C-alpha positions as CSV (number, residue, x, y, z in Angstrom):
1,M,-85.2,-6.7,14.4
2,D,-87.0,-6.4,11.0
3,K,-88.0,-9.5,9.2
4,F,-88.4,-7.6,5.9
5,V,-86.9,-4.2,4.8
6,A,-87.6,-2.5,1.4
7,M,-84.7,-0.4,0.3
8,V,-84.1,2.1,-2.8
9,D,-80.8,3.6,-3.6
10,I,-80.5,5.8,-6.7
11,T,-77.3,7.6,-7.4
12,R,-76.9,9.4,-10.6
13,P,-74.8,12.2,-12.3
14,I,-76.3,15.5,-13.0
15,F,-75.9,16.4,-16.5
16,S,-74.9,19.9,-16.1
17,G,-71.3,19.4,-17.4
18,Q,-69.9,19.8,-13.8
19,G,-69.5,16.1,-12.8
20,G,-71.9,16.5,-9.8
21,I,-73.6,13.2,-8.4
22,S,-77.1,13.3,-6.6
23,G,-78.3,10.5,-4.6
24,Q,-81.5,9.6,-3.1
25,R,-81.9,6.5,-0.6
26,G,-84.8,5.2,1.3
27,E,-85.2,2.0,3.9
28,L,-89.0,1.0,4.9
29,G,-89.5,-1.7,7.5
30,G,-91.7,-2.6,10.5
31,N,-89.4,-0.9,12.9
32,I,-87.3,1.7,10.7
33,T,-87.8,4.5,8.2
34,N,-84.8,6.1,6.6
35,F,-84.8,9.0,4.0
36,E,-81.6,10.5,2.7
37,L,-80.7,13.0,0.1
38,S,-77.1,13.8,-1.1
39,Y,-75.1,15.7,-3.6
40,R,-71.4,15.5,-4.5
41,D,-69.5,18.1,-6.3
42,P,-66.3,16.9,-7.6
43,W,-64.7,20.5,-8.3
44,F,-65.8,22.7,-5.3
45,M,-64.8,26.4,-6.1
46,D,-63.1,25.2,-9.3
47,K,-60.4,23.5,-7.4
48,P,-59.7,19.4,-7.4
49,F,-61.5,19.1,-4.0
50,H,-65.0,17.5,-3.6
51,S,-67.9,18.7,-1.5
52,L,-70.6,16.3,0.1
53,W,-73.9,17.8,1.4
54,M,-76.2,15.1,3.0
55,L,-80.1,15.5,4.6
56,H,-81.0,12.5,6.5
57,D,-84.5,11.6,8.3
58,E,-84.8,8.5,10.5
59,E,-87.2,6.9,12.6
60,R,-86.5,3.5,14.5
61,L,-89.0,1.7,16.5
62,S,-87.3,-0.9,18.6
63,R,-86.7,-1.3,22.3
64,L,-85.4,2.1,22.2
65,R,-87.5,4.3,20.1
66,K,-85.6,7.0,18.2
67,K,-86.7,9.9,15.6
68,G,-84.4,12.3,14.3
69,D,-83.0,14.3,11.4
70,R,-79.1,14.7,10.5
71,R,-77.3,17.2,8.4
72,R,-74.0,16.4,7.2
73,F,-71.3,18.1,4.8
74,G,-67.9,17.7,4.3
75,F,-64.8,18.2,1.8
76,G,-62.4,15.8,0.5
77,K,-59.5,15.3,-1.8
78,S,-58.6,12.4,-3.8
79,F,-54.9,11.0,-4.2
80,G,-55.1,8.8,-7.0
81,E,-57.9,6.2,-7.9
82,Y,-58.1,4.4,-4.6
83,W,-56.9,7.0,-1.9
84,G,-58.4,10.1,-0.6
85,A,-59.1,12.0,2.7
86,N,-62.4,13.7,3.8
87,I,-63.4,16.1,6.7
88,M,-67.0,15.8,7.7
89,Y,-69.4,17.6,9.9
90,N,-72.4,15.9,11.5
91,F,-75.4,17.7,13.1
92,E,-78.2,15.5,14.5
93,K,-81.2,16.5,16.3
94,A,-82.8,13.3,17.7
95,E,-85.7,12.4,20.3
96,V,-85.5,9.1,22.3
97,F,-88.7,8.1,23.9
98,G,-90.3,4.7,25.2
99,V,-87.2,3.8,27.3
100,S,-88.0,0.9,29.5
101,D,-87.6,1.4,33.3
102,T,-84.7,-1.2,33.4
103,A,-82.7,0.7,31.2
104,S,-79.3,2.0,32.1
105,T,-79.1,5.8,33.6
106,I,-76.9,6.8,30.4
107,I,-79.8,5.5,28.1
108,K,-82.6,7.2,30.4
109,S,-80.8,10.5,30.5
110,Q,-81.2,10.7,26.6
111,E,-85.0,10.3,26.8
112,A,-86.9,13.6,25.6
């Protein structure tokens, strides 16, 4: 567990007249490093569906060490101000290393 984690999250509209929103996020601590870039388009293919694209890089150092990157994309539709539905696809490539000898066989099988 980290005692101190610094986090920056910047989300802002892109001033192209289309209503797109870009985001950048980062976390830095003694045991974790995360970076994420995202883009949300509220009118995908000129229809009232939004699309979301994200790139994510992560490194965790704890009892279980993990380094990986993730790509996510999805589509969704808003139904009023508070309701909506999304479909997301998530692809993650991760390396797990430094697993202790006393870990369960499931955890050991994930080690690179």
